N, C-alpha and C positions, 0 to 999 in steps of 0.2 A: 504493500500500500504506500509506503514511504517513497519507493521508486517511482510509482505512478504520479504521486503528487509533485515530486521533484521534476519529473519530466514535463508535466503540465505547467509548472512554474517557469521552467526554462523556455518552453514554447511561448508562453505569455510575454516574457521579457523580450524575446527575440522579435515577436510581432509588434510589440510596443516600440521597439527601437526602429524598426522599418517604417512605422507610421510617422515617426518624427524626422525622417530624412528629407533633405532637399531634393527637388526634381528639376532637372534642367530641360526646358522645352523650347526648342528653336522654332522660329517662324518658318524657316526653310533650312535644309541641310545641303542644298546644292545650288550653285549659281553658274549660269552660262553667260559669259561676257559677250558671246557672239564673235564678230570679227573686230579685232583691235589692231590699230596700226603700230608697227614697230617704233615709229617716231614718238609715240606717246610715252615711251620709256617705262610706264607702269600702268597697271590696271588695279583699281581698288574696289573692294566690296565690304560692306558691313553686315555681318550676320547678327541678328538680334535674337535674344532669348529672354525667357521669363522663368523665375524660380517659382514653380507651381507646387512646391513641397511645403513642409511645415517647419523647416529649420533653415538657418542661413546657408547659402551656397557659396563655396569658395572654389575658384578655379586655380588649381595648383600650377598648371603649366599648359602651354599650347605648342604643339610641335608640327611643323610643316614637313612634307615629304621630301623637300629639296631646298637648297639654299636660294633658289630663285623666288621663293615665296616667304614673305615676312609677316608673321601675325603679331598683333597687339591685342590686349583684352582688358576687361574690367578687373582691376586688381583688388579692390575692397570687397568684403563679403556682401552678397546680394540677399537682402531680407526676403522672406516669403511674399510673393505677389509683386515684387519689384523686377525691373529689367536690367539687363547688361548687354554688352556687345563683344564680339570678336571681329576685329578689322583685319582683313587680309589684303596684302599688296603683292601683286605678281609683277616681276620685272620682265618687260617685253623686249628690252634692249638685247640685240644679238640672239633672239630666240624666235625666228620666223617658223611658222607651222602650227599644227594643232597641239593643244596641251590639255592635260587632265592632271590635277594635283589634289592631294588630300591634306587635310589639316586635322590633327587629332587633339581634342580638348579633354584634358584630365581634370577631374574635380572630385569633390566629396559627395556628389549626387548618387542616387540609387543606381543609375547607369553611369559608372565611373569614367567610361571613355565614350566620347561621341565623335564620329568621323564626319567632317564637313568636306565638301568637294567643290572645286572650281574648275571650269573648263572654258575653252574658247579656241580661237584661231588667230594667230598673229600674222598679219600681212607684211612681207618684207619691205624695207625702205626702197623707194624708187631712186635709181641712180641717174643722175643728170648726164645726158649725152653731151659730149664736146663737139 
């Protein structure tokens, strides 16, 4: 009987802790830049999210799949119901052609890792004829 009570207590504590976790909810997880000129040198998109959980959300780090993509993000804790952002800058310089890049967001949310995607096509610089 003691084992059953202990098991039920453990289950209750576990469920209660999950109920108090933050939840990161992005408005969109993919952005298509479409066609971007190489001369632009960079393409920027802001991913917005809301903490739909019951505890403060902290983004621990954000990692891009390559050095051509630079992320910045909301550093302070995001209270339940509040919004934050992950801004992604893709360098188009010297990168003509199609691209697809991933950005992984690590946080204390119930879903600890969220993968965001950017894609598009960079048109090469036009070379002036002499």
